[in-house]
LUMBA-177970 format. One line per 3 residues: number of its first residue (from 1); their letters; for each residue z, x, y of N, C-alpha, C. Coordinates in steps of 0.02 Angstrom, whole numbers, plus 50000, padded with zeros to 5 digits. Atoms other than C-alpha are relative to their C-alpha. Layout:
BEGIN
NUM = A = Z,X,Y,Z,X,Y,Z,X,Y; ...
***
This chain:
BEGIN
1 = MNK = 50017,50016,49908,54051,48432,50683,50002,49921,49995; 50012,50079,49995,54068,48229,50716,49952,49994,50049; 50053,50048,49974,53927,48135,50781,50006,50009,50071
4 = KLV = 49996,50008,49935,54007,48122,50964,50011,50065,50033; 50000,49942,49985,54009,48305,50990,49951,50026,49995; 50096,49967,49985,53828,48342,50930,49961,49944,50045
7 = GFL = 50033,50047,49938,53785,48186,51051,50002,50032,50051; 49964,49966,49905,53885,48265,51202,49936,50070,50004; 50044,49944,49977,53790,48442,51167,49932,49984,50015
10 = FIF = 50070,50055,49982,53617,48347,51151,49990,49989,50060; 49992,50029,49943,53651,48280,51307,49994,50052,50066; 49995,49944,49957,53724,48423,51397,49928,50040,50005
13 = IAL = 50052,49958,50000,53574,48536,51343,49939,49968,50040; 50077,50026,49983,53436,48411,51382,50018,50007,50078; 49982,49967,49931,53520,48416,51559,49994,50057,50024
16 = FMG = 50000,49937,49969,53540,48581,51576,49922,50019,49996; 50053,49993,49998,53365,48602,51527,49945,49966,50056; 50030,50034,49971,53301,48478,51622,50003,50032,50091
19 = ALY = 49968,49963,49949,53409,48563,51787,49951,50074,50008; 50023,49925,49970,53327,48729,51746,49930,49985,50018; 50082,50016,49984,53136,48655,51747,50001,49991,50060
22 = YSS = 50010,50033,49943,53156,48557,51901,50054,50031,50062; 49969,49972,49938,53286,48668,52009,50007,50069,49999; 50026,49916,49989,53233,48830,52091,50074,50021,50003
25 = TVQ = 49933,49988,49983,53432,48838,52140,50015,50021,49937; 49981,49987,50070,53465,48842,51939,49956,50075,49977; 50047,49942,50023,53310,48954,51902,50009,50065,50037
28 = APF = 49988,49936,49960,53343,49096,52030,50034,50053,49965; 49978,49961,50029,53472,49179,51923,49967,50019,49929; 50039,49978,50080,53380,49172,51744,49949,50035,50025
31 = ITA = 50058,49963,50002,53226,49216,51818,50015,50083,50040; 49983,49941,49978,53311,49360,51905,50033,50061,49951; 49976,49952,50077,53387,49436,51734,49953,50005,49984
34 = LNY = 50054,49968,50038,53234,49411,51650,49965,50030,50035; 50040,49934,49939,53135,49522,51792,50029,50050,49964; 49947,49940,50003,53284,49629,51778,49984,50019,49928
37 = IKS = 50015,49976,50081,53246,49646,51570,49949,50004,50003; 50056,49997,50014,53079,49639,51580,49961,50068,50045; 50019,49932,49958,53055,49783,51721,50038,50075,49955
40 = SYH = 49967,49936,50061,53185,49891,51601,49954,50021,49938; 50024,49949,50055,53091,49877,51463,49935,50017,50018; 50052,49952,50000,52932,49915,51525,50008,50081,50033
43 = KST = 49975,49936,49964,53017,50055,51622,50018,50051,49929; 49996,49947,50067,53073,50123,51440,49947,49994,49962; 50060,49982,50015,52925,50092,51375,49953,50055,50018
46 = KWV = 50024,49949,49959,52832,50193,51489,50027,50073,49993; 49931,49953,50019,52966,50313,51476,49973,50056,49930; 50013,49977,50060,52933,50338,51295,49939,50040,49990
49 = QDG = 50052,49999,50009,52753,50332,51307,49972,50085,50031; 50014,49935,49975,52749,50478,51417,50022,50054,49977; 49967,49952,50043,52868,50573,51326,49955,50032,49922
52 = IHR = 50041,49994,50034,52752,50551,51183,49946,50055,50031; 50061,49971,49952,52607,50611,51297,50006,50061,50016; 49979,49930,49963,52690,50755,51368,50011,50044,49943
55 = YTF = 50004,49956,50049,52735,50826,51200,49940,50011,49952; 50081,49993,50050,52568,50781,51101,49979,50057,50035; 50043,49946,49976,52481,50882,51239,50044,50061,50009
58 = QAS = 49979,49934,50016,52606,51023,51251,49990,50024,49946; 50024,49972,50061,52582,51042,51069,49939,50025,49976; 50099,49976,50015,52382,51037,51080,50011,50046,50056
61 = HIK = 50026,49961,49975,52391,51144,51216,50039,50068,49989; 49978,49945,50020,52517,51264,51145,49956,50047,49928; 50030,49982,50050,52412,51274,50990,49947,50047,50021
64 = ELQ = 50055,49954,49960,52255,51335,51093,50016,50034,50022; 49977,49942,49958,52335,51446,51188,50011,50064,49946; 49990,49966,50058,52387,51521,51022,49947,50028,49962
67 = VAL = 50067,49985,50020,52216,51504,50949,49973,50069,50040; 50031,49964,49956,52147,51606,51107,50046,50046,50010; 49977,49948,49992,52284,51730,51101,50000,50063,49926
70 = QEY = 50048,49978,50068,52251,51768,50921,49926,50033,50003; 50064,49975,49982,52066,51796,50970,50012,50050,50050; 49996,49933,49958,52107,51911,51109,50038,50052,49967
73 = KNN = 49971,49936,50044,52212,52014,50987,49956,50027,49953; 50050,49980,50035,52077,52028,50878,49947,50038,50036; 50056,49961,49965,51934,52075,51005,50042,50076,50022
76 = HLI = 49965,49921,49973,52075,52205,51078,49999,50040,49954; 49984,49967,50057,52107,52269,50909,49920,50031,49990; 50054,49974,50006,51910,52290,50892,49979,50055,50064
79 = MQQ = 50019,49957,49959,51881,52375,51060,50033,50060,49992; 49977,49933,50006,52031,52488,51027,49957,50051,49938; 50047,49980,50042,51936,52529,50858,49944,50040,50044
82 = LAA = 50058,49967,49961,51770,52569,50942,50007,50055,50052; 49977,49933,49971,51854,52666,51074,50026,50049,49983; 49986,49960,50033,51934,52764,50968,49944,50042,49960
85 = ELG = 50060,49965,50033,51774,52808,50856,49948,50032,50047; 50059,49976,49952,51669,52828,51029,50049,50049,50013; 49965,49959,49985,51805,52963,51066,50006,50048,49955
88 = DLY = 50015,49961,50060,51790,53040,50898,49930,50041,50012; 50079,49963,49995,51591,53058,50926,49999,50020,50064; 50001,49941,49936,51620,53138,51111,50024,50063,49965
91 = DEN = 49960,49939,50021,51755,53267,51022,49951,50011,49961; 50045,49961,50039,51630,53302,50895,49931,50020,50006; 50062,49985,49964,51474,53324,50985,50011,50042,50060
94 = NST = 49994,49958,49947,51564,53409,51117,49979,49972,50065; 50030,50039,49952,51520,53289,51233,50037,50012,50060; 49976,50020,49938,51572,53289,51425,50009,49933,50034
97 = LKT = 50010,50070,49981,51532,53108,51440,50082,49979,50012; 49927,50020,49986,51702,53022,51510,49983,49930,50016; 49993,50067,49974,51730,52830,51546,50078,49972,50006
100 = DPK = 49934,50048,49982,51875,52749,51623,49985,49956,50049; 50019,50066,49961,51820,52583,51694,50076,49981,50035; 49939,50019,49955,51950,52495,51812,49970,49927,50025
103 = VQL = 50001,50057,49974,51963,52300,51832,50062,49964,50031; 49951,50011,49975,52055,52222,51945,50006,49909,50028; 50005,50076,49981,52103,52018,51969,50021,50015,50069
106 = VRA = 49995,50012,49928,52091,51965,52146,49985,49922,50017; 49995,50083,49979,52122,51796,52236,49966,49993,50057; 50047,50007,49924,52009,51718,52364,50060,49955,50054
109 = LSY = 49973,50012,49939,52106,51678,52521,49969,49938,50036; 50026,50061,49973,51994,51562,52618,49908,50021,50021; 50055,49976,50007,51805,51554,52668,50015,50031,50070
112 = AKF = 50009,49960,49953,51760,51686,52800,49978,49971,50068; 50017,50015,49940,51666,51569,52914,49989,49916,49966; 50026,50070,50009,51678,51369,52922,49903,49965,49990
115 = GDT = 50071,50025,50019,51519,51284,52830,49964,50056,49967; 50035,49948,50026,51456,51460,52749,50064,49992,49925; 49966,50003,50042,51518,51436,52570,49987,50059,49954
118 = NKL = 50024,49944,50050,51442,51605,52507,50048,50061,50018; 49950,49949,49969,51578,51718,52606,50060,49982,49992; 49921,50040,50010,51760,51716,52553,50036,50074,50011
121 = WLE = 49960,49964,49991,51898,51826,52611,50050,50015,49937; 49980,50004,50041,51995,51916,52469,50064,50032,49994; 49940,49968,49986,52179,51962,52448,49987,50066,49927
124 = VHD = 50008,49949,50032,52143,52142,52372,50052,50058,49994; 49964,49941,49985,52283,52265,52352,49979,50072,49972; 50032,49924,49992,52254,52465,52365,49913,49982,50018
127 = YND = 50079,50029,49997,52082,52399,52435,49969,50074,50047; 50016,49950,49968,51978,52565,52476,49937,49959,50030; 50062,50021,49960,51846,52510,52613,49954,50008,49992
130 = SKV = 50045,49956,49987,51725,52636,52594,49950,49985,49909; 50016,50011,50057,51651,52569,52422,49965,49920,50012; 50019,50082,50024,51551,52398,52366,50013,50002,49936
133 = YGL = 49983,50010,50067,51621,52329,52225,49960,49930,49960; 50023,50061,50029,51552,52203,52092,50063,49942,49994; 49966,50039,50000,51626,52037,52077,49986,49935,49951
136 = TYK = 50019,50046,50065,51638,51915,51909,50051,49956,50012; 49951,50071,50009,51707,51746,51875,49972,49983,49922; 49989,50010,50080,51745,51707,51669,49921,50050,49970
139 = EVV = 50039,49971,50051,51618,51849,51617,49933,50011,50043; 50050,50011,49975,51477,51815,51727,49999,50032,50063; 50004,49968,49938,51419,51890,51891,50006,49941,50066
142 = AGI = 49983,50039,49948,51480,51819,52048,49959,50016,50072; 50020,49969,49958,51434,51919,52167,50014,50096,50022; 49979,49937,49983,51474,52083,52266,50071,50010,50071
145 = VVS = 49961,49978,49961,51618,52140,52372,50003,50053,50056; 50016,49958,49946,51595,52225,52552,50066,50007,50040; 49928,49983,49940,51732,52298,52690,49945,49966,50058
148 = ENK = 50011,50038,49935,51721,52183,52848,50065,50030,50055; 49939,49988,49955,51850,52250,52980,50033,50036,49952; 49982,49953,50031,51911,52367,52844,50048,49928,49947
151 = RAL = 49975,50051,50045,51955,52192,52737,49954,49983,49950; 50042,50014,50060,51892,52125,52568,49961,49941,50016; 50029,50058,50013,51743,52011,52580,49952,49994,49951
154 = ALL = 50040,50023,50062,51648,51915,52441,49946,49989,50032; 50064,50022,49982,51466,51903,52467,49987,49976,49937; 50031,50029,50057,51428,51783,52333,49936,49997,49977
157 = NKD = 50088,49981,50038,51258,51777,52225,49944,49989,50062; 50030,50033,49957,51181,51665,52351,49988,50028,50080; 49986,49950,49925,51227,51770,52517,49927,50032,50003
160 = IKS = 50084,49976,49989,51065,51827,52581,49997,50084,49973; 49969,49939,49971,51160,52002,52604,50026,50048,49926; 49966,49988,50054,51215,52004,52410,49951,50023,49958
163 = AYA = 50055,49957,50040,51108,52136,52300,50028,50054,49955; 49965,49962,50061,51129,52233,52136,49931,49998,49973; 50067,49988,50047,51009,52301,52005,50018,49972,49944
166 = VYV = 50025,50048,50053,50954,52208,51859,49968,50021,49956; 50059,50028,50061,50863,52202,51686,49980,49939,49990; 50005,50054,50030,50776,52064,51650,49942,49973,49945
169 = GEN = 50045,50006,50078,50708,52006,51472,50017,50035,49957; 49997,49964,50049,50690,52074,51314,49966,50080,50021; 50040,49940,49975,50588,52223,51386,50048,50037,50049
172 = FAP = 49972,49952,49933,50724,52273,51521,49961,50021,50058; 50035,49998,49924,50609,52258,51665,50048,50004,50056; 49958,49988,49951,50699,52342,51801,49996,49960,50077
175 = GIV = 50012,50041,49924,50731,52238,51988,50054,49989,50040; 49942,50009,49949,50844,52189,52125,49995,49937,50011; 49986,50088,49989,50928,52024,52137,50020,49985,50062
178 = HGN = 49969,50002,49937,50955,51959,52304,50020,49918,50011; 49984,50063,49974,51027,51795,52371,49961,49975,50056; 50036,50023,49924,50943,51680,52508,50006,49934,50016
181 = NAK = 49971,50042,49977,51062,51564,52546,49962,49925,49961; 50026,50049,50038,50976,51433,52419,50028,49998,49921; 49969,49994,50060,51009,51375,52262,49998,50050,49938
184 = FLL = 50022,49948,50057,50911,51489,52156,50012,50079,50025; 50000,49936,49972,50914,51687,52169,49931,50022,50000; 50071,49947,49995,50765,51819,52185,49996,50062,49980
187 = VKF = 49982,49921,50020,50739,51967,52092,49927,50022,50009; 50051,49959,49987,50620,52076,52161,49975,50066,49974; 50031,49930,50041,50512,52243,52117,50007,50015,49960
190 = IPS = 49987,49985,50082,50499,52211,51940,49933,50015,49989; 50062,49973,50035,50358,52316,51873,49963,49964,49975; 50039,50057,50033,50211,52221,51845,49960,50015,49922
193 = WIE = 50049,50002,50057,50148,52289,51699,50057,50002,49924; 49951,50014,50019,50320,52262,51613,49992,49917,49985; 50008,50069,50007,50299,52088,51524,50052,49972,49998
196 = IKE = 49971,50036,49998,50421,51950,51585,49988,49931,49986; 50001,50055,50018,50446,51775,51545,50053,49941,50025; 49955,50056,49979,50521,51610,51597,50054,49974,49950
199 = GDE = 49951,50016,50027,50682,51570,51522,50028,50091,49978; 49971,49909,49996,50709,51776,51512,50067,49994,50027; 49936,50009,49968,50890,51813,51544,50023,50059,50044
202 = VVT = 50011,49953,49956,50942,51920,51687,50069,50033,50002; 49917,49974,49983,51084,52038,51670,49999,50069,50040; 49995,49933,49943,51151,52194,51768,49978,50064,49954
205 = SGL = 50016,49939,50021,51082,52359,51736,50059,50063,50011; 49959,49964,49989,51228,52451,51797,49979,50077,50019; 50042,49933,49960,51119,52589,51876,50021,50010,50073
208 = DQI = 49981,49991,49931,51184,52550,52047,50084,50005,50005; 49938,49977,49987,51361,52601,51996,50049,49934,50026; 49954,50060,49978,51426,52420,52049,50011,49956,49936
211 = FFK = 49989,50047,50076,51425,52336,51881,49999,50033,49943; 49998,49958,50062,51447,52383,51714,49930,49961,49973; 50068,50029,50022,51275,52347,51607,50012,49950,49944
214 = GLK = 50005,50052,50028,51233,52197,51525,50036,49928,50021; 49972,50063,49982,51329,52071,51627,49949,49935,50016; 50052,50044,49994,51248,51911,51632,50013,49955,50068
217 = VGK = 50009,50022,49932,51183,51846,51803,49939,49939,50004; 50027,50082,49985,51052,51682,51761,49955,50023,49956; 50053,50018,50037,50886,51645,51687,49945,49969,50047
220 = VIS = 50078,49992,49961,50703,51671,51755,49993,49908,49991; 50027,50068,49995,50638,51485,51793,49940,50010,50033; 50079,49996,49982,50470,51546,51883,49982,50073,50013
223 = ITK = 50034,49934,49980,50361,51705,51918,49935,50000,50042; 50046,50001,49951,50269,51762,52047,49968,50085,50023; 49994,49936,49985,50165,51926,52090,49970,50023,50074
226 = SQG = 50007,49991,49948,50154,52010,52240,49985,50075,50021; 49989,49926,49999,50095,52189,52294,50018,50044,49959; 49993,49949,50057,50092,52272,52131,50065,49981,49976
229 = YQN = 49923,49994,50027,50253,52205,52093,50014,49928,49972; 49995,50064,50023,50321,52046,52010,50069,49984,50027; 49940,50025,49968,50451,51925,52076,50022,49935,49951
232 = AMI = 49970,50048,50070,50575,51809,51958,50053,49959,50053; 49923,50036,49975,50682,51660,52031,50023,49979,49933; 49935,49997,50036,50827,51646,51945,50061,49936,50016
235 = EPY = 49954,50048,49993,50952,51511,51915,50069,50045,49972; 49929,49951,50014,51130,51597,51921,50042,49965,49952; 49949,50034,50021,51264,51557,51795,50052,49980,50050
238 = YQE = 49939,50007,49972,51394,51566,51916,49985,49947,50050; 50015,50035,49933,51411,51414,52033,50075,49986,50020; 49927,50007,49958,51546,51411,52157,50032,49943,50035
241 = NDP = 49960,50055,49989,51624,51257,52141,50063,50001,50035; 49926,50015,49973,51797,51288,52162,50028,50071,49994; 49973,49923,50007,51839,51480,52189,50064,50016,50009
244 = KYF = 49911,49963,50004,52016,51543,52150,50003,50077,50002; 49974,49926,50012,52021,51698,52058,49931,50028,49986; 50058,49972,50022,51895,51834,52028,50018,50052,49970
247 = HMI = 49980,49928,50021,51892,52002,51938,49942,50048,50027; 50036,49943,49965,51834,52149,52041,49980,50070,49965; 49997,49936,50018,51768,52298,51977,50011,50059,50040
250 = KKV = 49977,49938,49939,51838,52449,52064,49968,50064,49956; 50032,49928,50017,51766,52576,51955,49955,49984,49915; 50044,50015,50055,51633,52570,51822,49993,50060,49934
253 = Q = 50001,49971,50044,51646,52730,51742,50069,50060,49995
***
């Protein structure tokens, strides 16, 4: 390459760079092209990152579901074995006891009254409005279901009309738990001669034919005495932050 051509190219490049630096007219198409390339690059990298995130999340979620399913299968098999052995025990002793519990998944439709978060209308198929039913959420007691205008109305734990039979503590002290439209629940009519203490767990007794025995309700936070009985204030396990689906106990035995 001769010196004249090199000099010409050098001068051309210098003029071009100067025009590019100082002239907005010359800059515009280059900037537009660069912005397009940059935008395409960011979109492409974001698409790849989102794809990796979706794949990773789905793979992790699938793995969690597989573990949960395996645990469910194991527990189901154990329950089948226990049920079979219990049936054999009944047969061996000519027992007339029968058990046939029924639980139904139900959906919350709406609050029954604006401003009252303790009452919910439920969607219940084949609803029998002549009974009171137990209501649970993730294996803890959420309240009861009563009929109002032949529709299923959930009275959550804190509602003043929600009441059911419970046991308190290791000594199985019987009582009746009530809502009081406040943060905590109250267990009344606990016999004074049965020892209970703060921190005792409260579970359903099953004696009201509303719940199974042993479902968790809450823990004792304070105790008072009145007219020969003990009363226990309890903090419930169920917190009604986002009610969507519940399980309704249609038949205990």
